[in-house]
C-alpha positions as CSV (number, residue, x, y, z in Angstrom):
1,M,6.7,30.4,-16.1
2,N,5.9,28.3,-19.1
3,H,7.1,24.7,-19.2
4,R,6.3,21.3,-20.4
5,T,4.2,19.4,-17.9
6,R,6.1,16.3,-16.8
7,V,4.2,13.1,-16.6
8,K,4.6,10.2,-14.2
9,I,2.5,7.0,-14.7
10,C,2.2,5.2,-11.4
11,G,1.3,1.6,-10.5
12,I,3.0,0.0,-13.5
13,T,3.1,-3.8,-13.1
14,R,3.8,-5.0,-16.8
15,V,6.9,-4.6,-19.0
16,E,4.6,-3.8,-22.1
17,D,2.9,-0.9,-20.2
18,A,6.2,0.6,-19.2
19,R,7.5,0.4,-22.8
20,H,4.4,1.9,-24.2
21,A,4.5,4.7,-21.7
22,A,8.1,5.3,-22.5
23,S,7.4,5.4,-26.3
24,R,4.7,8.2,-25.7
25,G,7.2,10.3,-23.7
26,V,6.6,9.5,-20.0
27,D,9.2,11.1,-17.8
28,S,9.0,8.6,-15.0
29,I,7.2,5.4,-14.1
30,G,6.1,4.6,-10.6
31,L,6.7,1.3,-9.1
32,N,4.7,0.4,-6.0
33,F,6.2,-1.4,-2.9
34,H,3.3,-1.1,-0.6
35,P,2.2,-4.7,0.2
36,P,-1.6,-4.1,0.7
37,S,-1.8,-2.4,-2.7
38,P,-3.2,-4.4,-5.7
39,R,-0.3,-2.9,-7.7
40,V,2.5,-4.0,-5.4
41,L,5.7,-5.5,-7.0
42,E,8.4,-7.9,-5.9
43,V,11.7,-6.4,-6.5
44,E,12.6,-9.0,-9.0
45,R,9.6,-8.1,-11.1
46,A,10.4,-4.3,-10.7
47,L,13.9,-5.2,-12.1
48,E,12.4,-6.7,-15.2
49,I,10.4,-3.5,-15.8
50,R,13.5,-1.4,-15.1
51,R,15.7,-3.3,-17.5
52,A,13.1,-2.8,-20.3
53,L,13.2,0.9,-20.1
54,P,15.0,3.1,-22.7
55,P,17.5,5.8,-21.5
56,F,16.3,9.0,-19.8
57,V,13.1,7.4,-18.3
58,T,13.4,7.4,-14.6
59,V,12.0,5.0,-12.1
60,T,10.2,6.2,-8.9
61,A,9.8,3.7,-6.0
62,L,6.6,4.3,-4.0
63,F,6.4,3.6,-0.3
64,L,3.8,4.1,2.5
65,D,5.1,3.6,6.0
66,E,7.3,0.6,5.0
67,T,9.9,-1.0,7.1
68,E,13.5,0.0,6.8
69,D,14.4,-3.4,5.6
70,L,12.0,-3.2,2.6
71,V,13.1,0.3,1.6
72,A,16.8,-0.8,1.9
73,R,16.3,-3.8,-0.3
74,V,14.5,-1.8,-3.0
75,V,17.2,1.0,-2.9
76,H,20.1,-1.4,-3.0
77,Q,18.7,-3.9,-5.6
78,L,16.6,-1.6,-7.9
79,R,18.5,1.6,-7.5
80,P,15.5,3.8,-8.2
81,D,16.1,7.2,-9.4
82,C,13.6,8.8,-6.9
83,L,11.7,7.7,-3.8
84,Q,8.1,8.7,-3.2
85,F,6.8,8.6,0.4
86,H,3.1,8.5,0.9
87,G,2.8,8.0,4.6
88,N,3.9,9.5,7.9
89,E,7.6,9.1,7.3
90,S,9.8,11.6,9.0
91,A,12.1,13.9,7.0
92,E,15.0,12.0,8.5
93,F,13.7,8.6,7.2
94,C,13.0,10.1,3.8
95,E,16.6,11.3,3.6
96,A,18.4,8.4,5.1
97,W,18.6,6.6,1.8
98,L,20.8,9.2,0.0
99,V,18.3,9.1,-3.1
100,P,16.4,12.1,-4.2
101,Y,12.8,11.9,-2.9
102,I,9.4,13.5,-3.2
103,K,6.9,13.6,-0.3
104,S,3.1,13.2,-0.9
105,I,0.8,15.8,0.6
106,P,-2.5,14.3,1.7
107,M,-4.9,17.0,0.6
108,G,-7.8,14.9,2.0
109,S,-6.9,15.6,5.5
110,I,-4.8,18.7,5.8
111,D,-5.6,22.4,5.2
112,N,-2.1,23.9,5.0
113,P,0.3,22.4,2.5
114,H,3.0,24.8,3.5
115,S,3.1,23.8,7.2
116,Y,2.8,20.1,6.3
117,T,6.0,20.3,4.2
118,Q,8.2,22.5,6.5
119,P,10.2,19.4,7.9
120,Y,10.9,18.2,4.3
121,K,13.2,21.0,3.2
122,N,15.5,18.6,1.1
123,A,12.7,17.1,-0.9
124,Q,13.0,17.4,-4.7
125,G,9.3,18.4,-4.8
126,F,5.8,17.5,-3.4
127,L,3.0,15.5,-4.8
128,L,-0.5,16.8,-3.9
129,D,-2.9,13.7,-3.7
130,S,-6.5,13.3,-2.7
131,N,-5.8,10.7,-0.1
132,V,-5.8,11.0,3.7
133,A,-2.6,10.9,5.6
134,G,-1.4,7.3,6.1
135,R,-3.7,5.9,3.3
136,Q,-2.7,4.9,-0.1
137,G,-3.7,6.7,-3.3
138,G,-4.8,5.3,-6.5
139,S,-8.5,5.7,-5.6
140,G,-9.4,7.8,-8.6
141,D,-10.7,10.6,-6.4
142,T,-9.8,14.2,-7.0
143,F,-9.5,17.0,-4.4
144,D,-10.5,20.7,-4.7
145,W,-8.0,22.1,-7.1
146,S,-8.6,25.6,-5.6
147,K,-6.5,24.4,-2.7
148,F,-3.5,23.7,-5.0
149,P,-0.7,26.4,-4.0
150,L,0.2,28.8,-6.9
151,S,3.5,29.5,-5.4
152,F,5.5,27.0,-3.3
153,G,9.2,27.2,-3.8
154,K,9.4,23.6,-4.9
155,P,8.1,21.7,-7.9
156,L,4.5,20.4,-7.3
157,L,3.0,17.4,-8.9
158,L,-0.7,17.0,-9.1
159,A,-2.2,13.5,-8.4
160,G,-5.6,12.1,-7.4
161,G,-8.0,11.2,-10.1
162,I,-6.1,12.6,-13.0
163,S,-7.2,11.0,-16.3
164,P,-7.4,12.0,-20.1
165,A,-10.8,13.4,-19.3
166,N,-9.6,16.2,-16.9
167,V,-5.7,16.5,-17.3
168,A,-6.0,19.4,-19.8
169,E,-8.3,21.3,-17.5
170,A,-6.0,20.6,-14.6
171,I,-2.9,21.9,-16.4
172,I,-4.9,25.0,-17.5
173,R,-6.1,25.7,-14.0
174,V,-3.2,25.1,-11.8
175,N,-0.2,24.6,-14.1
176,P,1.6,22.1,-12.0
177,W,5.2,21.0,-12.7
178,G,3.8,17.5,-13.4
179,V,1.0,15.2,-13.2
180,D,1.0,11.8,-11.7
181,V,-1.6,9.4,-13.1
182,C,-2.4,5.8,-12.0
183,S,-6.1,4.5,-12.1
184,G,-7.0,7.2,-14.8
185,V,-5.2,5.1,-17.5
186,E,-6.1,1.6,-16.3
187,V,-8.5,-1.1,-17.5
188,S,-8.1,-2.9,-14.2
189,R,-5.9,-2.5,-11.1
190,G,-2.2,-2.4,-12.3
191,V,-3.2,-3.0,-16.1
192,K,-2.7,0.1,-18.2
193,S,-4.6,0.8,-21.5
194,A,-2.5,1.8,-24.3
195,D,-5.3,3.9,-25.8
196,L,-5.9,5.8,-22.5
197,V,-2.1,6.5,-22.2
198,D,-2.1,7.8,-25.8
199,Q,-5.2,10.1,-25.0
200,L,-3.4,11.2,-21.8
201,F,-0.4,12.5,-23.7
202,Q,-2.6,14.2,-26.3
203,Q,-4.5,16.0,-23.5
204,V,-1.4,17.0,-21.6
205,R,-0.1,18.7,-24.8
206,R,-3.4,20.5,-25.2
207,G,-3.1,21.8,-21.7
208,D,0.4,22.9,-22.2
209,E,-0.5,24.8,-25.4
210,H,-2.8,27.0,-23.2
211,H,0.3,28.3,-21.4
212,E,2.5,29.0,-24.5
């Protein structure tokens, strides 16, 4: 099925980066709430970024085995549109917040995405990342795209080392519902490059044209 590849840019830490991504057509921005990450945000800073966004750009809050207290604070104060869980969270934990969620599939440590996702039947979709279970993404590493399932029953997002240099090829090869980009458009951890963001969207369009 032909579709426009959705784009999420993750690890946003600056208002100006969020606004620029929105101006180029980003579907969602990812805000990181995993304390060890160099891209982690306080809720107050995340609210500043959220308030700067135009209509119809969603906010996705990223967690990795965080405490219930932290997730509850983010959900109640930020009111994200989607939650993204990158750790060993149970389906019950992911669903407890009554907010749509996506679950990361750690392609660096599993062989069967279908089996891994069985418990998460109510997820909106799944994000295939290059990380190992329980470890954060954003490393810039890719995984073997031949392992990307071509039929799954839920929307799949491709992550892990996606950049302007390879996103068109990724879309042509595996045709994901969306791509999730973090370090591939950065000049330093958490600081996005306007030029790289522009290039990213140009190359996404190039990939999409292949499927028209």
